[in-house]
C-alpha positions as a Python dict, from the first residue, in 0.01 Angstrom:
ca = {
    (1, 'X'): (0, 0, 0),
    (2, 'X'): (213, 47, 309),
    (3, 'X'): (593, 53, 278),
    (4, 'X'): (737, -155, 559),
    (5, 'X'): (1067, -307, 667),
    (6, 'X'): (1123, -631, 850),
    (7, 'X'): (1448, -755, 1001),
    (8, 'X'): (1506, -1113, 1111),
    (9, 'X'): (1812, -1159, 1329),
    (10, 'X'): (1896, -1524, 1381),
    (11, 'X'): (2186, -1727, 1510),
    (12, 'X'): (2386, -1724, 1187),
    (13, 'X'): (2251, -1440, 973),
    (14, 'X'): (2063, -1111, 984),
    (15, 'X'): (1826, -1034, 698),
    (16, 'X'): (1631, -732, 578),
    (17, 'X'): (1317, -707, 367),
    (18, 'X'): (1171, -376, 252),
    (19, 'X'): (839, -416, 74),
    (20, 'X'): (511, -251, -19),
    (21, 'X'): (227, -448, 141),
    (22, 'X'): (-147, -424, 90),
    (23, 'X'): (-285, -460, 444),
    (24, 'X'): (-616, -612, 330),
    (25, 'X'): (-511, -856, 57),
    (26, 'X'): (-164, -943, 187),
    (27, 'X'): (-11, -868, -153),
    (28, 'X'): (361, -806, -107),
    (29, 'X'): (587, -627, -356),
    (30, 'X'): (952, -675, -267),
    (31, 'X'): (1177, -370, -298),
    (32, 'X'): (1495, -490, -128),
    (33, 'X'): (1593, -821, 31),
    (34, 'X'): (1942, -885, 165),
    (35, 'X'): (2129, -1111, 403),
    (36, 'X'): (2451, -1077, 602),
    (37, 'X'): (2626, -1360, 786),
    (38, 'X'): (2708, -1223, 1132),
    (39, 'X'): (2719, -1544, 1342),
    (40, 'X'): (2549, -1373, 1638),
    (41, 'X'): (2521, -1713, 1806),
    (42, 'X'): (2899, -1768, 1809),
    (43, 'X'): (2974, -1967, 2126),
    (44, 'X'): (2631, -1913, 2286),
    (45, 'X'): (2566, -2286, 2322),
    (46, 'X'): (2887, -2316, 2528),
    (47, 'X'): (2911, -1983, 2714),
    (48, 'X'): (2552, -1868, 2739),
    (49, 'X'): (2661, -1519, 2630),
    (50, 'X'): (2680, -1319, 2307),
    (51, 'X'): (3046, -1263, 2215),
    (52, 'X'): (3160, -897, 2183),
    (53, 'X'): (3288, -953, 1828),
    (54, 'X'): (2957, -1118, 1729),
    (55, 'X'): (2766, -819, 1864),
    (56, 'X'): (2985, -578, 1668),
    (57, 'X'): (2938, -772, 1343),
    (58, 'X'): (2563, -759, 1400),
    (59, 'X'): (2562, -388, 1480),
    (60, 'X'): (2767, -316, 1166),
    (61, 'X'): (2499, -491, 958),
    (62, 'X'): (2227, -296, 1142),
    (63, 'X'): (2397, 32, 1048),
    (64, 'X'): (2403, -70, 682),
    (65, 'X'): (2037, -175, 696),
    (66, 'X'): (1941, 157, 861),
    (67, 'X'): (2073, 338, 552),
    (68, 'X'): (1867, 117, 317),
    (69, 'X'): (1551, 165, 524),
    (70, 'X'): (1599, 543, 524),
    (71, 'X'): (1677, 556, 152),
    (72, 'X'): (1366, 358, 56),
    (73, 'X'): (1142, 548, 298),
    (74, 'X'): (988, 260, 492),
    (75, 'X'): (711, 388, 718),
    (76, 'X'): (729, 110, 975),
    (77, 'X'): (997, -130, 1093),
    (78, 'X'): (973, -451, 1293),
    (79, 'X'): (1289, -619, 1421),
    (80, 'X'): (1253, -981, 1528),
    (81, 'X'): (1530, -1166, 1706),
    (82, 'X'): (1536, -1542, 1738),
    (83, 'X'): (1731, -1827, 1890),
    (84, 'X'): (2070, -1683, 1989),
    (85, 'X'): (1929, -1375, 2159),
    (86, 'X'): (1668, -1585, 2342),
    (87, 'X'): (1945, -1794, 2495),
    (88, 'X'): (2199, -1527, 2592),
    (89, 'X'): (2252, -1391, 2943),
    (90, 'X'): (2371, -1055, 2808),
    (91, 'X'): (2086, -1008, 2559),
    (92, 'X'): (2024, -657, 2699),
    (93, 'X'): (2353, -544, 2537),
    (94, 'X'): (2209, -662, 2207),
    (95, 'X'): (1877, -485, 2267),
    (96, 'X'): (2045, -157, 2362),
    (97, 'X'): (2266, -158, 2052),
    (98, 'X'): (1975, -221, 1814),
    (99, 'X'): (1766, 56, 1971),
    (100, 'X'): (2054, 300, 1938),
    (101, 'X'): (2110, 220, 1569),
    (102, 'X'): (1758, 156, 1438),
    (103, 'X'): (1532, 327, 1689),
    (104, 'X'): (1321, 17, 1756),
    (105, 'X'): (1350, -250, 2021),
    (106, 'X'): (1412, -601, 1890),
    (107, 'X'): (1134, -841, 1979),
    (108, 'X'): (1294, -1152, 2120),
    (109, 'X'): (1016, -1383, 2011),
    (110, 'X'): (940, -1732, 2129),
    (111, 'X'): (995, -2034, 1910),
    (112, 'X'): (619, -2068, 1864),
    (113, 'X'): (590, -1706, 1741),
    (114, 'X'): (884, -1769, 1508),
    (115, 'X'): (699, -2068, 1367),
    (116, 'X'): (383, -1865, 1305),
    (117, 'X'): (573, -1601, 1107),
    (118, 'X'): (760, -1864, 908),
    (119, 'X'): (441, -2048, 814),
    (120, 'X'): (262, -1731, 705),
    (121, 'X'): (554, -1613, 494),
    (122, 'X'): (626, -1950, 334),
    (123, 'X'): (276, -2060, 239),
    (124, 'X'): (117, -1733, 127),
    (125, 'X'): (184, -1809, -242),
    (126, 'X'): (109, -2182, -234),
    (127, 'X'): (-227, -2295, -368),
    (128, 'X'): (-434, -2601, -294),
    (129, 'X'): (-592, -2751, 11),
    (130, 'X'): (-315, -2990, 111),
    (131, 'X'): (-185, -3008, 464),
    (132, 'X'): (168, -2877, 492),
    (133, 'X'): (462, -2931, 722),
    (134, 'X'): (681, -2620, 714),
    (135, 'X'): (1033, -2660, 854),
    (136, 'X'): (1251, -2354, 909),
    (137, 'X'): (1608, -2471, 974),
    (138, 'X'): (1807, -2196, 1138),
    (139, 'X'): (2146, -2164, 1300),
    (140, 'X'): (2034, -2240, 1654),
    (141, 'X'): (1687, -2385, 1624),
    (142, 'X'): (1443, -2545, 1383),
    (143, 'X'): (1072, -2468, 1372),
    (144, 'X'): (811, -2727, 1274),
    (145, 'X'): (464, -2606, 1176),
    (146, 'X'): (169, -2807, 1045),
    (147, 'X'): (-136, -2646, 888),
    (148, 'X'): (-297, -2529, 568),
    (149, 'X'): (-419, -2170, 565),
    (150, 'X'): (-381, -2153, 941),
    (151, 'X'): (-135, -2304, 1187),
    (152, 'X'): (-264, -2616, 1357),
    (153, 'X'): (44, -2700, 1563),
    (154, 'X'): (396, -2563, 1602),
    (155, 'X'): (712, -2646, 1792),
    (156, 'X'): (1064, -2505, 1804),
    (157, 'X'): (1352, -2736, 1896),
    (158, 'X'): (1717, -2657, 1959),
    (159, 'X'): (1880, -2805, 1652),
    (160, 'X'): (2043, -2578, 1395),
    (161, 'X'): (2348, -2579, 1172),
    (162, 'X'): (2561, -2355, 1397),
    (163, 'X'): (2461, -2516, 1725),
    (164, 'X'): (2522, -2872, 1598),
    (165, 'X'): (2854, -2780, 1433),
    (166, 'X'): (2989, -2609, 1745),
    (167, 'X'): (2868, -2890, 1966),
    (168, 'X'): (3008, -3186, 1774),
    (169, 'X'): (3247, -3109, 1485),
    (170, 'X'): (3622, -3108, 1554),
    (171, 'X'): (3755, -3254, 1227),
    (172, 'X'): (3734, -3163, 858),
    (173, 'X'): (3553, -3345, 717),
    (174, 'X'): (3374, -3465, 1031),
    (175, 'X'): (3445, -3816, 1152),
    (176, 'X'): (3186, -4093, 1149),
    (177, 'X'): (3152, -4053, 1526),
    (178, 'X'): (3085, -3679, 1493),
    (179, 'X'): (2826, -3738, 1222),
    (180, 'X'): (2658, -4003, 1439),
    (181, 'X'): (2644, -3758, 1731),
    (182, 'X'): (2483, -3491, 1511),
    (183, 'X'): (2227, -3740, 1383),
    (184, 'X'): (2148, -3856, 1735),
    (185, 'X'): (2077, -3498, 1844),
    (186, 'X'): (1856, -3440, 1541),
    (187, 'X'): (1657, -3759, 1600),
    (188, 'X'): (1605, -3673, 1967),
    (189, 'X'): (1481, -3328, 1864),
    (190, 'X'): (1247, -3480, 1604),
    (191, 'X'): (1097, -3702, 1873),
    (192, 'X'): (1046, -3390, 2086),
    (193, 'X'): (882, -3199, 1799),
    (194, 'X'): (654, -3495, 1725),
    (195, 'X'): (512, -3475, 2078),
    (196, 'X'): (344, -3147, 1979),
    (197, 'X'): (333, -3143, 1599),
    (198, 'X'): (200, -3435, 1391),
    (199, 'X'): (501, -3420, 1159),
    (200, 'X'): (406, -3743, 981),
    (201, 'X'): (57, -3623, 887),
    (202, 'X'): (128, -3359, 620),
    (203, 'X'): (101, -3417, 245),
    (204, 'X'): (361, -3155, 151),
    (205, 'X'): (699, -3076, 310),
    (206, 'X'): (804, -2712, 268),
    (207, 'X'): (1163, -2621, 357),
    (208, 'X'): (1291, -2274, 445),
    (209, 'X'): (1615, -2091, 519),
    (210, 'X'): (1978, -2118, 418),
    (211, 'X'): (2048, -2487, 479),
    (212, 'X'): (1751, -2590, 264),
    (213, 'X'): (1807, -2335, -13),
    (214, 'X'): (2178, -2422, -31),
    (215, 'X'): (2108, -2795, -60),
    (216, 'X'): (1854, -2713, -332),
    (217, 'X'): (2098, -2493, -526),
    (218, 'X'): (2361, -2770, -518),
    (219, 'X'): (2104, -3031, -626),
    (220, 'X'): (1995, -2809, -916),
    (221, 'X'): (2358, -2776, -1030),
    (222, 'X'): (2341, -2397, -1046),
    (223, 'X'): (2663, -2222, -1154),
    (224, 'X'): (2582, -1943, -910),
    (225, 'X'): (2308, -1886, -656),
    (226, 'X'): (1982, -1784, -823),
    (227, 'X'): (1692, -1722, -585),
    (228, 'X'): (1434, -1728, -865),
    (229, 'X'): (1539, -2079, -968),
    (230, 'X'): (1558, -2200, -609),
    (231, 'X'): (1219, -2056, -505),
    (232, 'X'): (947, -2322, -534),
    (233, 'X'): (1192, -2578, -672),
    (234, 'X'): (1117, -2939, -579),
    (235, 'X'): (1412, -3144, -457),
    (236, 'X'): (1362, -3518, -430),
    (237, 'X'): (1455, -3723, -124),
    (238, 'X'): (1723, -3895, -335),
    (239, 'X'): (1874, -3558, -429),
    (240, 'X'): (1882, -3450, -63),
    (241, 'X'): (2066, -3773, 27),
    (242, 'X'): (2308, -3735, -264),
    (243, 'X'): (2398, -3374, -178),
    (244, 'X'): (2441, -3460, 191),
    (245, 'X'): (2674, -3750, 109),
    (246, 'X'): (2878, -3522, -118),
    (247, 'X'): (2912, -3261, 157),
    (248, 'X'): (2999, -3521, 420),
    (249, 'X'): (3296, -3633, 210),
    (250, 'X'): (3420, -3281, 135),
    (251, 'X'): (3684, -3065, 299),
    (252, 'X'): (3637, -2700, 389),
    (253, 'X'): (3823, -2591, 75),
    (254, 'X'): (3618, -2822, -146),
    (255, 'X'): (3293, -2682, -3),
    (256, 'X'): (3423, -2328, -42),
    (257, 'X'): (3479, -2399, -411),
    (258, 'X'): (3108, -2478, -463),
    (259, 'X'): (2983, -2141, -593),
    (260, 'X'): (2631, -2158, -448),
    (261, 'X'): (2751, -2198, -89),
    (262, 'X'): (2773, -1860, 85),
    (263, 'X'): (3117, -1816, 248),
    (264, 'X'): (2948, -1781, 587),
    (265, 'X'): (2787, -2124, 550),
    (266, 'X'): (3088, -2326, 439),
    (267, 'X'): (3170, -2449, 790),
    (268, 'X'): (2810, -2524, 897),
    (269, 'X'): (2639, -2657, 583),
    (270, 'X'): (2721, -3022, 661),
    (271, 'X'): (2519, -3007, 983),
    (272, 'X'): (2246, -2814, 802),
    (273, 'X'): (2223, -3075, 525),
    (274, 'X'): (2204, -3352, 785),
    (275, 'X'): (1906, -3178, 947),
    (276, 'X'): (1732, -3159, 608),
    (277, 'X'): (1803, -3524, 533),
    (278, 'X'): (1692, -3654, 873),
    (279, 'X'): (1363, -3462, 847),
    (280, 'X'): (1295, -3592, 494),
    (281, 'X'): (1363, -3949, 603),
    (282, 'X'): (1166, -3921, 928),
    (283, 'X'): (847, -3791, 764),
    (284, 'X'): (881, -4012, 457),
    (285, 'X'): (864, -3719, 216),
    (286, 'X'): (927, -3789, -152),
    (287, 'X'): (1043, -3430, -205),
    (288, 'X'): (1094, -3091, -44),
    (289, 'X'): (922, -2782, -182),
    (290, 'X'): (1181, -2507, -132),
    (291, 'X'): (1067, -2156, -44),
    (292, 'X'): (1272, -1837, -49),
    (293, 'X'): (986, -1669, 135),
    (294, 'X'): (989, -1727, 505),
    (295, 'X'): (985, -1552, 839),
    (296, 'X'): (1087, -1220, 679),
    (297, 'X'): (775, -1215, 465),
    (298, 'X'): (565, -1306, 767),
    (299, 'X'): (722, -1020, 963),
    (300, 'X'): (654, -772, 683),
    (301, 'X'): (291, -882, 656),
    (302, 'X'): (248, -847, 1032),
    (303, 'X'): (381, -490, 1023),
    (304, 'X'): (125, -391, 759),
}
């Protein structure tokens, strides 16, 4: 077994996984998994640059993660950066800060690479020969991947809960016009994804990342977030619609009072839920299989 660490730095959150991995079998034993909301993508859609305060929040999380990695004795570390740092003009400031703190250069991967990692991490534990559509809904982008044991087609499109919220939402709760604008962007992006990925062809829809897991936790009626109960839960299309409608009618304070919603997601979960709902409706899925394992697990496996 090789002890490895993987870090996934996205638009809304930065996450760490330290695990023992068997390089031949792909068996992964999780030692530590944690997430911090840093909102690295704050304002990027508008300004094209990473905000100084967003960089500092991210670097603070990196310092905390460096202590965990050292304490657990990980032999190798891979740091993958996604949508926000792909888009930013001043991404070199981000790269320099990460190198100084963690000693490795962040790999600013393409959307297609992001999709490959997500698919590998999400489907490693799933059995059966069915064709799967894996959707990884992030803060700035969403990845669509179709395949079974191997990726057949993948596409990343620029819809995510942070990007859509910043672009369209000015009221709380959002107005009908704002909701319509979000939905229009999502549908345009789905058309774009469908040019490359046969999103209607899969038998199973697998959903990853915070928007999906939060919708699932609300649908399950959990008194507090429980990753074991969320992982591999099956949420029906009707439940997705019901949760989305509930969120659309809620104020910031009402969403904040829902215990399974992370404080850093309260302002962006409406847009995230709309992305989930539009995907479910577009592909005609009866349910979403929810996975807590995602790009982080794919990163860790790639390190080993």
